[in-house]
Jmol script that loads the backbone (N, CA, C; Angstrom):
load data "model"
ATOM      1  N   MET A   1      -2.030   4.955  15.561  1.00  0.00           N
ATOM      2  CA  MET A   1      -1.962   3.708  16.280  1.00  0.00           C
ATOM      3  C   MET A   1      -1.200   2.656  15.471  1.00  0.00           C
ATOM      4  N   ALA A   2      -1.498   2.559  14.177  1.00  0.00           N
ATOM      5  CA  ALA A   2      -0.821   1.564  13.342  1.00  0.00           C
ATOM      6  C   ALA A   2       0.686   1.780  13.361  1.00  0.00           C
ATOM      7  N   GLN A   3       1.112   3.040  13.298  1.00  0.00           N
ATOM      8  CA  GLN A   3       2.543   3.335  13.289  1.00  0.00           C
ATOM      9  C   GLN A   3       3.206   2.863  14.581  1.00  0.00           C
ATOM     10  N   LEU A   4       2.550   3.046  15.708  1.00  0.00           N
ATOM     11  CA  LEU A   4       3.106   2.592  16.989  1.00  0.00           C
ATOM     12  C   LEU A   4       3.246   1.074  17.025  1.00  0.00           C
ATOM     13  N   ILE A   5       2.262   0.382  16.486  1.00  0.00           N
ATOM     14  CA  ILE A   5       2.323  -1.083  16.441  1.00  0.00           C
ATOM     15  C   ILE A   5       3.479  -1.532  15.564  1.00  0.00           C
ATOM     16  N   ILE A   6       3.610  -0.908  14.397  1.00  0.00           N
ATOM     17  CA  ILE A   6       4.688  -1.269  13.470  1.00  0.00           C
ATOM     18  C   ILE A   6       6.047  -0.991  14.102  1.00  0.00           C
ATOM     19  N   GLU A   7       6.195   0.183  14.717  1.00  0.00           N
ATOM     20  CA  GLU A   7       7.479   0.558  15.314  1.00  0.00           C
ATOM     21  C   GLU A   7       7.861  -0.347  16.479  1.00  0.00           C
ATOM     22  N   SER A   8       6.890  -0.906  17.164  1.00  0.00           N
ATOM     23  CA  SER A   8       7.197  -1.782  18.295  1.00  0.00           C
ATOM     24  C   SER A   8       7.852  -3.085  17.840  1.00  0.00           C
ATOM     25  N   LYS A   9       7.652  -3.442  16.580  1.00  0.00           N
ATOM     26  CA  LYS A   9       8.188  -4.676  15.990  1.00  0.00           C
ATOM     27  C   LYS A   9       7.758  -5.917  16.770  1.00  0.00           C
ATOM     28  N   LYS A  10       6.657  -5.813  17.503  1.00  0.00           N
ATOM     29  CA  LYS A  10       6.110  -6.962  18.208  1.00  0.00           C
ATOM     30  C   LYS A  10       4.979  -7.592  17.422  1.00  0.00           C
ATOM     31  N   TYR A  11       4.329  -6.788  16.620  1.00  0.00           N
ATOM     32  CA  TYR A  11       3.191  -7.266  15.849  1.00  0.00           C
ATOM     33  C   TYR A  11       3.310  -6.748  14.427  1.00  0.00           C
ATOM     34  N   GLY A  12       2.709  -7.453  13.501  1.00  0.00           N
ATOM     35  CA  GLY A  12       2.617  -6.984  12.130  1.00  0.00           C
ATOM     36  C   GLY A  12       1.168  -6.694  11.807  1.00  0.00           C
ATOM     37  N   LEU A  13       0.974  -5.906  10.811  1.00  0.00           N
ATOM     38  CA  LEU A  13      -0.377  -5.592  10.369  1.00  0.00           C
ATOM     39  C   LEU A  13      -0.556  -6.049   8.932  1.00  0.00           C
ATOM     40  N   ILE A  14      -1.651  -6.696   8.679  1.00  0.00           N
ATOM     41  CA  ILE A  14      -2.030  -7.086   7.328  1.00  0.00           C
ATOM     42  C   ILE A  14      -3.235  -6.236   6.961  1.00  0.00           C
ATOM     43  N   THR A  15      -3.210  -5.662   5.765  1.00  0.00           N
ATOM     44  CA  THR A  15      -4.358  -4.893   5.303  1.00  0.00           C
ATOM     45  C   THR A  15      -5.010  -5.612   4.134  1.00  0.00           C
ATOM     46  N   VAL A  16      -6.324  -5.459   4.042  1.00  0.00           N
ATOM     47  CA  VAL A  16      -7.101  -6.044   2.947  1.00  0.00           C
ATOM     48  C   VAL A  16      -7.973  -4.943   2.371  1.00  0.00           C
ATOM     49  N   GLY A  17      -7.810  -4.696   1.075  1.00  0.00           N
ATOM     50  CA  GLY A  17      -8.629  -3.705   0.393  1.00  0.00           C
ATOM     51  C   GLY A  17      -9.618  -4.397  -0.520  1.00  0.00           C
ATOM     52  N   VAL A  18     -10.861  -3.934  -0.503  1.00  0.00           N
ATOM     53  CA  VAL A  18     -11.901  -4.513  -1.348  1.00  0.00           C
ATOM     54  C   VAL A  18     -12.535  -3.393  -2.161  1.00  0.00           C
ATOM     55  N   GLY A  19     -12.590  -3.583  -3.474  1.00  0.00           N
ATOM     56  CA  GLY A  19     -13.228  -2.600  -4.341  1.00  0.00           C
ATOM     57  C   GLY A  19     -12.323  -2.196  -5.484  1.00  0.00           C
ATOM     58  N   GLU A  20     -12.824  -1.294  -6.290  1.00  0.00           N
ATOM     59  CA  GLU A  20     -12.092  -0.831  -7.474  1.00  0.00           C
ATOM     60  C   GLU A  20     -11.153   0.329  -7.157  1.00  0.00           C
ATOM     61  N   ASN A  21     -11.548   1.226  -6.282  1.00  0.00           N
ATOM     62  CA  ASN A  21     -10.776   2.443  -6.013  1.00  0.00           C
ATOM     63  C   ASN A  21     -10.056   2.341  -4.680  1.00  0.00           C
ATOM     64  N   ILE A  22      -9.079   1.473  -4.631  1.00  0.00           N
ATOM     65  CA  ILE A  22      -8.335   1.223  -3.396  1.00  0.00           C
ATOM     66  C   ILE A  22      -7.078   2.080  -3.399  1.00  0.00           C
ATOM     67  N   ASP A  23      -6.796   2.723  -2.285  1.00  0.00           N
ATOM     68  CA  ASP A  23      -5.578   3.520  -2.155  1.00  0.00           C
ATOM     69  C   ASP A  23      -4.453   2.596  -1.688  1.00  0.00           C
ATOM     70  N   HIS A  24      -3.713   2.069  -2.653  1.00  0.00           N
ATOM     71  CA  HIS A  24      -2.644   1.110  -2.345  1.00  0.00           C
ATOM     72  C   HIS A  24      -1.599   1.717  -1.416  1.00  0.00           C
ATOM     73  N   ASP A  25      -1.250   2.981  -1.653  1.00  0.00           N
ATOM     74  CA  ASP A  25      -0.219   3.617  -0.831  1.00  0.00           C
ATOM     75  C   ASP A  25      -0.629   3.681   0.638  1.00  0.00           C
ATOM     76  N   LYS A  26      -1.879   4.020   0.896  1.00  0.00           N
ATOM     77  CA  LYS A  26      -2.339   4.080   2.292  1.00  0.00           C
ATOM     78  C   LYS A  26      -2.323   2.703   2.934  1.00  0.00           C
ATOM     79  N   LEU A  27      -2.775   1.694   2.194  1.00  0.00           N
ATOM     80  CA  LEU A  27      -2.767   0.335   2.747  1.00  0.00           C
ATOM     81  C   LEU A  27      -1.346  -0.126   3.028  1.00  0.00           C
ATOM     82  N   ASN A  28      -0.419   0.173   2.112  1.00  0.00           N
ATOM     83  CA  ASN A  28       0.979  -0.212   2.313  1.00  0.00           C
ATOM     84  C   ASN A  28       1.599   0.522   3.494  1.00  0.00           C
ATOM     85  N   THR A  29       1.189   1.767   3.714  1.00  0.00           N
ATOM     86  CA  THR A  29       1.694   2.535   4.850  1.00  0.00           C
ATOM     87  C   THR A  29       1.226   1.928   6.167  1.00  0.00           C
ATOM     88  N   ILE A  30      -0.017   1.484   6.198  1.00  0.00           N
ATOM     89  CA  ILE A  30      -0.572   0.890   7.420  1.00  0.00           C
ATOM     90  C   ILE A  30       0.041  -0.476   7.691  1.00  0.00           C
ATOM     91  N   SER A  31       0.172  -1.271   6.631  1.00  0.00           N
ATOM     92  CA  SER A  31       0.714  -2.627   6.799  1.00  0.00           C
ATOM     93  C   SER A  31       2.229  -2.587   6.767  1.00  0.00           C
ATOM     94  N   GLY A  32       2.823  -3.726   6.694  1.00  0.00           N
ATOM     95  CA  GLY A  32       4.268  -3.827   6.580  1.00  0.00           C
ATOM     96  C   GLY A  32       4.755  -3.699   5.155  1.00  0.00           C
ATOM     97  N   GLY A  33       3.989  -3.110   4.269  1.00  0.00           N
ATOM     98  CA  GLY A  33       4.372  -2.942   2.870  1.00  0.00           C
ATOM     99  C   GLY A  33       3.567  -3.860   1.969  1.00  0.00           C
ATOM    100  N   SER A  34       3.901  -3.847   0.699  1.00  0.00           N
ATOM    101  CA  SER A  34       3.093  -4.581  -0.285  1.00  0.00           C
ATOM    102  C   SER A  34       2.972  -6.083  -0.018  1.00  0.00           C
ATOM    103  N   PRO A  35       3.971  -6.773   0.558  1.00  0.00           N
ATOM    104  CA  PRO A  35       3.765  -8.197   0.841  1.00  0.00           C
ATOM    105  C   PRO A  35       2.671  -8.452   1.876  1.00  0.00           C
ATOM    106  N   CYS A  36       2.294  -7.429   2.607  1.00  0.00           N
ATOM    107  CA  CYS A  36       1.288  -7.584   3.660  1.00  0.00           C
ATOM    108  C   CYS A  36      -0.004  -6.851   3.334  1.00  0.00           C
ATOM    109  N   THR A  37      -0.157  -6.474   2.068  1.00  0.00           N
ATOM    110  CA  THR A  37      -1.377  -5.835   1.596  1.00  0.00           C
ATOM    111  C   THR A  37      -2.024  -6.755   0.584  1.00  0.00           C
ATOM    112  N   PHE A  38      -3.271  -7.060   0.809  1.00  0.00           N
ATOM    113  CA  PHE A  38      -4.002  -7.973  -0.064  1.00  0.00           C
ATOM    114  C   PHE A  38      -5.196  -7.234  -0.650  1.00  0.00           C
ATOM    115  N   LEU A  39      -5.453  -7.484  -1.932  1.00  0.00           N
ATOM    116  CA  LEU A  39      -6.501  -6.765  -2.645  1.00  0.00           C
ATOM    117  C   LEU A  39      -7.502  -7.723  -3.261  1.00  0.00           C
ATOM    118  N   ALA A  40      -8.746  -7.306  -3.257  1.00  0.00           N
ATOM    119  CA  ALA A  40      -9.820  -8.049  -3.917  1.00  0.00           C
ATOM    120  C   ALA A  40     -10.735  -7.018  -4.571  1.00  0.00           C
ATOM    121  N   LYS A  41     -11.066  -7.238  -5.831  1.00  0.00           N
ATOM    122  CA  LYS A  41     -11.947  -6.289  -6.527  1.00  0.00           C
ATOM    123  C   LYS A  41     -13.383  -6.384  -6.034  1.00  0.00           C
ATOM    124  N   THR A  42     -13.783  -7.570  -5.592  1.00  0.00           N
ATOM    125  CA  THR A  42     -15.147  -7.774  -5.098  1.00  0.00           C
ATOM    126  C   THR A  42     -15.096  -8.576  -3.801  1.00  0.00           C
ATOM    127  N   ALA A  43     -16.195  -8.546  -3.077  1.00  0.00           N
ATOM    128  CA  ALA A  43     -16.274  -9.334  -1.847  1.00  0.00           C
ATOM    129  C   ALA A  43     -16.105 -10.819  -2.149  1.00  0.00           C
ATOM    130  N   ALA A  44     -16.589 -11.257  -3.304  1.00  0.00           N
ATOM    131  CA  ALA A  44     -16.458 -12.668  -3.679  1.00  0.00           C
ATOM    132  C   ALA A  44     -14.996 -13.067  -3.858  1.00  0.00           C
ATOM    133  N   GLU A  45     -14.150 -12.129  -4.276  1.00  0.00           N
ATOM    134  CA  GLU A  45     -12.724 -12.420  -4.484  1.00  0.00           C
ATOM    135  C   GLU A  45     -11.935 -12.491  -3.179  1.00  0.00           C
ATOM    136  N   LEU A  46     -12.558 -12.167  -2.069  1.00  0.00           N
ATOM    137  CA  LEU A  46     -11.856 -12.261  -0.785  1.00  0.00           C
ATOM    138  C   LEU A  46     -11.368 -13.680  -0.512  1.00  0.00           C
ATOM    139  N   ASN A  47     -12.077 -14.668  -1.019  1.00  0.00           N
ATOM    140  CA  ASN A  47     -11.637 -16.061  -0.840  1.00  0.00           C
ATOM    141  C   ASN A  47     -10.249 -16.289  -1.415  1.00  0.00           C
ATOM    142  N   ASP A  48      -9.878 -15.522  -2.447  1.00  0.00           N
ATOM    143  CA  ASP A  48      -8.570 -15.688  -3.082  1.00  0.00           C
ATOM    144  C   ASP A  48      -7.417 -15.214  -2.204  1.00  0.00           C
ATOM    145  N   VAL A  49      -7.696 -14.374  -1.225  1.00  0.00           N
ATOM    146  CA  VAL A  49      -6.611 -13.869  -0.372  1.00  0.00           C
ATOM    147  C   VAL A  49      -6.513 -14.602   0.964  1.00  0.00           C
ATOM    148  N   ILE A  50      -7.436 -15.494   1.221  1.00  0.00           N
ATOM    149  CA  ILE A  50      -7.418 -16.211   2.503  1.00  0.00           C
ATOM    150  C   ILE A  50      -6.158 -17.058   2.654  1.00  0.00           C
ATOM    151  N   LYS A  51      -5.813 -17.849   1.656  1.00  0.00           N
ATOM    152  CA  LYS A  51      -4.630 -18.730   1.760  1.00  0.00           C
ATOM    153  C   LYS A  51      -3.344 -17.933   1.961  1.00  0.00           C
ATOM    154  N   PRO A  52      -3.086 -16.867   1.170  1.00  0.00           N
ATOM    155  CA  PRO A  52      -1.863 -16.095   1.420  1.00  0.00           C
ATOM    156  C   PRO A  52      -1.819 -15.483   2.825  1.00  0.00           C
ATOM    157  N   ILE A  53      -2.950 -15.034   3.324  1.00  0.00           N
ATOM    158  CA  ILE A  53      -2.981 -14.481   4.680  1.00  0.00           C
ATOM    159  C   ILE A  53      -2.703 -15.582   5.701  1.00  0.00           C
ATOM    160  N   GLN A  54      -3.275 -16.745   5.492  1.00  0.00           N
ATOM    161  CA  GLN A  54      -3.004 -17.880   6.387  1.00  0.00           C
ATOM    162  C   GLN A  54      -1.519 -18.222   6.389  1.00  0.00           C
ATOM    163  N   ARG A  55      -0.873 -18.166   5.221  1.00  0.00           N
ATOM    164  CA  ARG A  55       0.570 -18.455   5.153  1.00  0.00           C
ATOM    165  C   ARG A  55       1.359 -17.452   5.988  1.00  0.00           C
ATOM    166  N   HIS A  56       0.987 -16.172   5.926  1.00  0.00           N
ATOM    167  CA  HIS A  56       1.663 -15.158   6.748  1.00  0.00           C
ATOM    168  C   HIS A  56       1.506 -15.483   8.231  1.00  0.00           C
ATOM    169  N   ILE A  57       0.317 -15.851   8.627  1.00  0.00           N
ATOM    170  CA  ILE A  57       0.057 -16.154  10.035  1.00  0.00           C
ATOM    171  C   ILE A  57       0.822 -17.399  10.474  1.00  0.00           C
ATOM    172  N   MET A  58       0.845 -18.427   9.640  1.00  0.00           N
ATOM    173  CA  MET A  58       1.581 -19.653   9.984  1.00  0.00           C
ATOM    174  C   MET A  58       3.077 -19.386  10.033  1.00  0.00           C
ATOM    175  N   PHE A  59       3.592 -18.545   9.130  1.00  0.00           N
ATOM    176  CA  PHE A  59       4.995 -18.165   9.160  1.00  0.00           C
ATOM    177  C   PHE A  59       5.295 -17.448  10.475  1.00  0.00           C
ATOM    178  N   ALA A  60       4.416 -16.537  10.855  1.00  0.00           N
ATOM    179  CA  ALA A  60       4.615 -15.793  12.102  1.00  0.00           C
ATOM    180  C   ALA A  60       4.641 -16.733  13.296  1.00  0.00           C
ATOM    181  N   ASP A  61       3.757 -17.712  13.290  1.00  0.00           N
ATOM    182  CA  ASP A  61       3.702 -18.671  14.385  1.00  0.00           C
ATOM    183  C   ASP A  61       5.016 -19.431  14.510  1.00  0.00           C
ATOM    184  N   ALA A  62       5.646 -19.722  13.390  1.00  0.00           N
ATOM    185  CA  ALA A  62       6.906 -20.475  13.391  1.00  0.00           C
ATOM    186  C   ALA A  62       8.127 -19.586  13.635  1.00  0.00           C
ATOM    187  N   HIS A  63       7.954 -18.262  13.588  1.00  0.00           N
ATOM    188  CA  HIS A  63       9.079 -17.332  13.723  1.00  0.00           C
ATOM    189  C   HIS A  63       8.814 -16.271  14.797  1.00  0.00           C
ATOM    190  N   ASN A  64       8.401 -16.709  15.951  1.00  0.00           N
ATOM    191  CA  ASN A  64       8.202 -15.816  17.102  1.00  0.00           C
ATOM    192  C   ASN A  64       7.228 -14.674  16.834  1.00  0.00           C
ATOM    193  N   GLY A  65       6.250 -14.918  15.993  1.00  0.00           N
ATOM    194  CA  GLY A  65       5.230 -13.908  15.733  1.00  0.00           C
ATOM    195  C   GLY A  65       5.640 -12.815  14.781  1.00  0.00           C
ATOM    196  N   ASN A  66       6.808 -12.933  14.165  1.00  0.00           N
ATOM    197  CA  ASN A  66       7.300 -11.866  13.300  1.00  0.00           C
ATOM    198  C   ASN A  66       6.841 -12.026  11.860  1.00  0.00           C
ATOM    199  N   TYR A  67       6.132 -11.062  11.381  1.00  0.00           N
ATOM    200  CA  TYR A  67       5.754 -10.958   9.969  1.00  0.00           C
ATOM    201  C   TYR A  67       5.278  -9.537   9.705  1.00  0.00           C
ATOM    202  N   CYS A  68       5.341  -9.166   8.473  1.00  0.00           N
ATOM    203  CA  CYS A  68       4.810  -7.869   8.041  1.00  0.00           C
ATOM    204  C   CYS A  68       5.390  -6.696   8.817  1.00  0.00           C
ATOM    205  N   HIS A  69       6.691  -6.671   8.980  1.00  0.00           N
ATOM    206  CA  HIS A  69       7.340  -5.534   9.616  1.00  0.00           C
ATOM    207  C   HIS A  69       8.048  -4.724   8.560  1.00  0.00           C
ATOM    208  N   LYS A  70       7.926  -3.414   8.664  1.00  0.00           N
ATOM    209  CA  LYS A  70       8.681  -2.549   7.763  1.00  0.00           C
ATOM    210  C   LYS A  70      10.144  -2.640   8.136  1.00  0.00           C
ATOM    211  N   LYS A  71      10.963  -2.580   7.135  1.00  0.00           N
ATOM    212  CA  LYS A  71      12.410  -2.630   7.358  1.00  0.00           C
ATOM    213  C   LYS A  71      12.907  -1.291   7.857  1.00  0.00           C
TER     214      LYS A  71
END
end "model"
wireframe off; spacefill off
backbone 0.3
color backbone group
């Protein structure tokens, strides 16, 4: 499903990994790559990724919804 969404280039996907043993490659495959993958070692660190995710969403709003697309 994620691949179909990415290929449509209508929507982007942002992934968030929480924990020590995160499979970065899988998250990057699902999302639009490393700029759209956010990591937190603990649930408490999730607050640190909120602002960058908000920036992606605000950028998308200003650019016809486009963000986190694989090239």
